[in-house]
Structures are given as C-alpha cells and as structure tokens.
N, C-alpha and C positions, 0 to 999 in steps of 0.2 A: 625264817624269824617272823614269817607274816603270821603264824599262828600266835605268837608271843605278842603282836601289834592288836590283833584282835581281841586276846585275852584282857590285855590293859584298857581298850577302848571301852569293853563291855563293863570292865569295873567301875571305870570314870563315869560311863553312862548311867549305869544302876547306882550310883552313889551320889548321882547328882552334882559332879564335882566339876563341870565344865561351863562355860557360859553359854556355849551353842547348842542349838538342839539336838545336835548328833556330833560325834567327836570322831567318828569313823573317818579314815582317810586324811587326819589333819594330824599336825602338830596340836595337842591339847591346849586350849586356852583355858587354862586350869584356875579355880577360884584359889585366892590365895595367892596370885602372882605378884600384887603390890607387896605383900608381907615378904615374900620372897627375895624381892628387889631390895627391900628395907635391910633383910639378914646380910644380902651381899655387901651392901654399902657400908656394914660396919667392919669388914674385914679388911686388914691391912694391904692385902693385895689390890684392893679395890682404889684403897687410898693412893696407892704409887702407881697407878694406871693411868695413862694419858690418852691413848689410842686405843679403841675398841674396834674389833672386827665382830658385827653383831647380827642374827638373822634377822628376817622382817616379819616373823610371828608375832601373832598378837599377845602370846603368852608373856615374850619378852620385850614388849612395848615398856612397862614402867622401868625396866632395867635402862634401855635407850632414852627415856624421858629424865631419868636421873641425871644419869651420865651429862646429857646434853645440858641440863641447867646447871652441874657442876663444873663445866666448861670443860668437859673432855670431847676430844673428838672421836666421832663414829663414821664409820662406813658399811654399808651393806651392798649385797650383791643385787645387780640387776636380775629379775626374774629370769632363771635357767641360763643366767650367763649370756644371753643372747646378743649381743651389743659389743663392738669394738672397743667401747670404754665400757666395762663390767660391773662398774661399782658407784653407787651414788656416795659422795663425800659431804656430810653433814658436819660441817665447821661452827660451832657455836658462836664464833665472831664475824660470821658472814651470813648468819641465817636471815631471813626475810621476814620469817614468823616468828610466833613465841617456840623455844626450845621444847615445851612439851607438845605443842603441836606438830612441829616437825618429826620428832620419833615416831609418828604415825607413817606405814610405809607408802600409803597411797600419797600423802601430802608432802612427803620426801620425795617420791618420784617425781612430783610436779614443781617443786621449789629449790630442789638441790641440782647440783652439776652432777654429770655422769664423767667419770674420770677413767683414766688408763692405770695400770699398775704403777708406771713411773711415778703419779702423783701422789701416790700413798705413801705414808710413813711407817716404819717398823712398829707392830702391832703387840701392846702390853698382855692383852685380854683378849679373847674369844668368846662368846657368850652366844651358846646354841639352844635351841629347843629338843626335845626327845620326846618319842612316844614312850620308850622304857630306858632305863640304865639300871646298872646293879653296880654294888657298892665297891667292884674292882675298877669302876670306870668305863666298862664296855656299854657303849650306847647305840641305840637302835633309833631310828629316825622314820619319816615316815615311807620310804622305800624309795623316793625319787635319786637319792644320790648326790644331788648337789652340794651339800653341805661337806661331803669327803672330796668332793671335786674343788671346790673352793678352797678349803684346808690345804689341801696337797699342791695345788698351785701356787697359793702364797708361800707353802715352805720353799719350793723351788726357786721362788722369787726373793728368796731371803728375808720377807717380811714378819713370819713365823719363825721362833727360834724354840730352842729347849728351854729358853727363859719365859717364853708366853704362857700365861696361865689360862687354861680352857676351863668353862665354866658352863654349866648345863644348870637350869633353873626347873623345877618340876614340881608336881603334887607327890604328896608322900605316897600315894597308890602307886606312881609308875615307877618307884625304886623297889627292885627285885632282888630277893636273897637268893639267886641262883645263876648258874652259868648261864653266860649269854654268847650265841655265835660271833665272831669276828672274823675279818678278812685283812688281807696285808694292805689295803688300800682303807680301811677303817682307821679314825681316830678316836681315842679315847679323852675321857674328862679328869681334870685333876681335882674338880669341885664339883660336888651336886649340893644345891641349896634348894630347900624345901621352905613352906612359910615356918616351918618350926626347927628345923637343925641344918648344920653344915656338915658333909660327909666329906672328907679328904680320903681321894683316892691314890693308891700306890702303884706308881710306876705304870701309868695307863700307856697304850701302845700309841706311838706317831709313826705314820708314813714319812720316809724320807723325801719324797716329793710324789709325782704322779706315776702311778702303776700303768703304762700305756698299754700292755697286753689285756687289761680289763677293761678297755674302751675299744667298741666298735667304730667301725667308718662313719656312720650316720650320726652317732653322738659327737663325735670329734667335728664334722662338720657342722654341725648345729651350733656351735660354741667357738665364735671367731677367735678369741684368745688362745684355744686349743690350736684350732687349725692352722693357726699362723707358726704355731711354735711344733707341730707335729713333723715335719721334716728334719729337724735338727735331732729330733728323738730318735731319728731311725726309722720312719714309718714312710 
C-alpha cells in the first residue's frame, strides 16, 4: 500500500493541491475541502444524520464545523485512543465556544469532555479522511491503522451498524481507477465526496468487529479500551 500512498502524495504535491508544505505522511489537507463539505451537505443522508463520528484531520474540519453549526452531535477519538475515555464528545448544545471553533481538533480537545463508549449514541454517519480511495470504496489511510480500530471497536459496541453511512471527503486526485489492497480489518466507504462529484460505492467491506489476531500485544496494551476487553476475546 505504501507505494500507492507515495504516488498520491507526489501527485498532490506536484499539482499544488494541498495547503501544507508537504503532504507526505499525512491525510491530505486538500484544497477544495470546503466545497466537498458543501456537496456532502446537499445529500439526503446528511440531512437525516444526527450523530457523526468524525476524524480530527484538517481536511474534514469543514464537515465537522458544518455539522456542529447545524446542531448535529460529533465525536472524535482521542489521539491513538490512548485514554480510558477515548472520545471527545462535541454536543452543540453544550459548547463553550462557537461551533465552528470547537470543530478544530486542538480546541475540541481543550473545551469538550472526554467520554467512554457508554456515553455515546448510535452513529448515523462516519466521516473519514483518506490518502487514496477507489470507486469500489476501498480506502487507504496514512498507515497508522487507528481509523480501522475505531470503526471495528464501535461496530462491536453496537454504535455502528449496516445503516451507518461511511463517507470520505477527498481531492479528485485521490480517487483512483484501479484495484486497491484491503484486509479483513479494513472498512470501506459508501460515499466518496470530492469538490466536484459524489461517488456511490457498491457493497463496501465492513468488518464485524475487532480482528484480534491482527493486533499485537504492544498495540493492545497501549489502548486502554482494548486492553480492558482483550481477556473476553480470549487473549
């Protein structure tokens, strides 16, 4: 997968399609993210959504801000899930700062509570960033694997279901017309939204839950919510 990431990062850099000096190693903060958020907000799936699980990446900031301004509840994972209360809960009715400000990850971390899974509501929409994605909904992230872990964990908790809509907002350069590798713990996306189009993906893969055999002991130990549940999974 790394060669795909490098190719897309190079394409974005050479086309001057990102806001950062260099996009390598990151989820691209692509130019046009505001327009992609506007396009997402036109969809019926968006209007029906009340609770969103979102990534904290800069490219998805316009989506988070719009959601909070419209009164939708947003939650984001604590970095690397490294806390017994692994999610920031952004409740528009309880924010101490304007919604558009609270959507920024650093501000959210400073002004919103960290909560355990039991404090969360079922998720209507998952919004993720990608390095690359194909039209079948196979997504490649930056390689750390935390988005897949969060997704699988929330599946096991019953907060993500087959009805949850999974969306990635990306630059057109990030959408590839080729097969991409995927494993059993990877999740696919239902919708790809660029500044110029919406792509509906057919039957993207979803894991049923955590694939424990894909997690090493060090990774489990570093994530309190996983370490607390590992014995029940037979580890």
